[in-house]
Structure formats: C-alpha cells, structure tokens
N, C-alpha and C positions, 0 to 999 in steps of 0.2 A: 505494499502498497505504500509505505513514504516514502519508494523507489519511480511509483507512479506520480506522486504530486510532484515528484522533485522534476520529472522527463517536462509533464507537463509544463513546470516551472520556466523548463527548461525554451522549450517550444514554444513561450506563449511570447517572450526572450526574444527571440530567434527571429522570427514573428512581427514583430515593435519596430526590429530595428532592418529588415524587410522593404517593412509600408512605405520607413524613413529615408532609408535610397531613393525608392521610388520618389517620393512627393519631391524630395529633394531637386532632385534633375527636373521634375514638373518646374518645378518653380523659379530654377535657374533658366531653364527655357523660357517662361512666359515674364522673367527683368530681362531678358539679353533686347538692349535696343539696335531697333529696326530705321533706319535716315530712308524717304525715298530720298534717291543723291536728283534722277530728272523724271520729270511727268505733263511732256509735253500734251497736250489737248489735241487728241483730235477732229483735225472741222471736214469731218462728211467726206474730203473727196483722197484725189488717191495717185499715188503715183505708177506708171502700169510700163514692162512687168520688168519679172522676175524669175529667173527659171531657166528646168531644161530646152524649153523652146525660142529664148529669150535671153535677157540683162541676164547672163553669169552671179554679179554679184552687187548689191544692196550696201551700205552703210551706213552707220551714225555715227558722229563722235563724239568724246564725252570726258572728260575730267574725270579721275576716282575722285571721289572724299570722303568715301571709307577705307580697308586697310583689307574691308568681305567683299567684294558681292552676293549678294545673294537671291536676283529674280530681276528678270528680263524681262519685258513684254515687247511687242509690236503688233498693233493691224495688219493681220489679210482674209483677203478674199479672192478667191476662186477666178481667173479669167480665164481661162478654156484648163477642160482636164488635163489631168489631179491636181496637177496647179503643187508639187512635193516642194518645201524648202524647209534647210532650218538653222536654225536662231545659233548662231559662236557670238566668242567673245575675241578679240585677235588685240593689240597693242600697236601705236602707229612706230613703222619703220621710220628710218632718217631722214624721211624724205617728206615724212606728219600723215604717208597715206595707211591702209591699211598692211597690217604685214602676215599674210595668208599662209606662211612658214612659218610662223611661232599663233595654235590657237591653244587657249588657255582651257577654252570651255565648248562642247559640240554636244548639241541636245540630238535631240528623235527629229525623223522625218515626220512635220508637219503635213497634213494632206488637209487641209483648209474646205468651211463652204463657200460656196458663191456669194453665202451675206460676208462686208465684212466684221472680223471680229475678232476684238484683242486675243491674243495666243499668249500663256507665258513660260517660260523655265527657267523653275528654283534650283539651289545650285549654293555651293561654296565652296568660291576658290579666290584666293592672297591675292591682292593689287597693292602695287604703287599707290598709297597718293601725292593727286597733284601729278600723275602721268595721265594722259593721254590715251584711252582705249575706243574702240570700234565697234557698235555695235553690230553685228553680222547678219548679213542674209542668203545662206547660201546655197545658189538653185545651178553650181554646178556639179557636173556628172554625178550626181548622187544619183546610186542605185536604185533603180523600178520609179526615181521618179519623170513623171513627165508632164506637156505643160505646163502654165505659166502662172505666177501670180501678181494681182495690186497689193498694194501696201500703204496707207493710210498712212496721208500726210496730216502738216501741220504749221498751225502762221507761229509759233512760237519756235524758238533754238532753242540749242544744248549750251550747258555752259561757254564750250569752246565757240559757240557763235558761231560754226559751218553747220554749213546746209549738205543733203545725204550724196552721196562717192558712191560711183556705180563704173564696173568693166567691164571688161568679154574675158576674161586669164587675162588679162596684162596691168601685171603689177610694175609699171611704167605712166602710165598713161590711162588715171583719171578724170573722169569728169563731175561735175555736181551741180546742182539744182538745190529746191528749194529741202527745204525742213521736216524730217518723218514723225511723226509722235510714238515717240518712246517711254516707258519706264524701266524705272532702272532704280534698286531698292541695294539697301547695302547696313554694312553692316561692322563694329571694332570691335566685338564677341567673336575667338573662334570656339565654336559652339561648339561642336563635334565634340571639338577634345577638352576641353572644357570635362563637357557636360561624363566625359567616361575615367578624367580624372578626380571627380566628385562617385562614384559608384565601385571606382577603386581603393580610393579613399575608404569606403562604410565596408565593401568587400573585406578589407584588412582587420576592423574595426568588432566586423560580424565573427569574426576566426579568431580575435584574439579574447572577443568577452567569453564565448563557447568556452574556452579553455577555464578563464578564470570564476563564470559561475558552475560551472561543472565545478570547481575543485572545491568551494565556497561550502555547494548544496552538500559536494561526499562527505564536510566534514561535521 
C-alpha cells in the first residue's frame, strides 16, 4: 500500500512537470514578437504575366528590418492554366539585382485560382538587418508547371523605393515597373531554437527531480 502511494505521488509530480514544459512552450511562442516589415496594399490591378509561358521571374525588393523572416505573401491570379509559380527569398547581388544563385528560401509550387488571391508562405530564416532582399516570384523551369499568372499591383512602394524587377532568366539585365503588393513579416526571436532549449532544460529537470523524489520517498 505504501509503495502504491509513493508511486502515485511520483506519477503526479512527473505529470505536473510535463505540463509545465508544454505550457512554457506555448507561453514562449505567444510572447514572440512578430513584426510586419512590409504590407503594401493590393490596388485591384495587376502586372502580367509570369510563369512557364511568359516572363521567368518577378521580384520585389525590400530591406530586412528584423533578423528573421517568418512570413511572405503576394497576390496571384491565374492568367492561363495552370499558372504555377514558386515564392522565394534571395539577397541582392553586387549590382543590386536579385541573386538567383543564392536562394535563401523556396516554397512549394502554387497553383493559383483565376480570382486574384493573397498567397502566403511561412518560414523562419536568418537575414541581415538593413540588407536588401527580394521576394521572388519564380516561374522559371519549374517541374510540372504550365501557363502564366498575373501578380497584384500596389500604389505603395516598399522601403527600398523600388518598383518590381523582372527578367527572362537574364541575371544581368533586369527591367523595372511599378511596385507589387507584398506582405513581409519578421521577428527578433529564433523561435524554434529557443523552444527546444526550454524543453531540454525541463527534461533535465524532470530526470533529476525523479531521482530526488524517489530517494526522499524511500526514506
């Protein structure tokens, strides 16, 4: 009977510590500060067109204001089937144009609807604050992609003051036009690493506490 009581006390104790770990992770995530870096409004017009059957790349520049990028978005509408494109993040090269050889993030192939819609990608990548980057709309040589898409325009510029760049896989000569609507979000916190650090600390605490409690109950 005494042994059963001891085991139950240990079980309750360990359950309490486990719940503390889970709760701490949720609290830390909720307290992470996500900052909207760019949010240029869609003006219900579009720039046409990008994809397998047209221009290979569209790119909108911006300056990184936070050390981590967590979310990007653009307005995409199918022009001709299927109009698939990828969203990516690349830095500027020495000429100030998108560096297509240094892709920091690339999402999955997007198959947009015929109605222009905001499409978002979530990520967590490290960038250098103050450096110029590009939100890249990639329509070049993507496996299985067909057709082309229109991209939502904006009346507002990002903090670089530059319009959208475009090219047919020519990394030297980029054309420029008006700005496109983009959403860019960042944070100062390396969220995944910090949460796992918390879990590791509490896991160590659980193991240590188990043996301490067990020893005390044995006396």
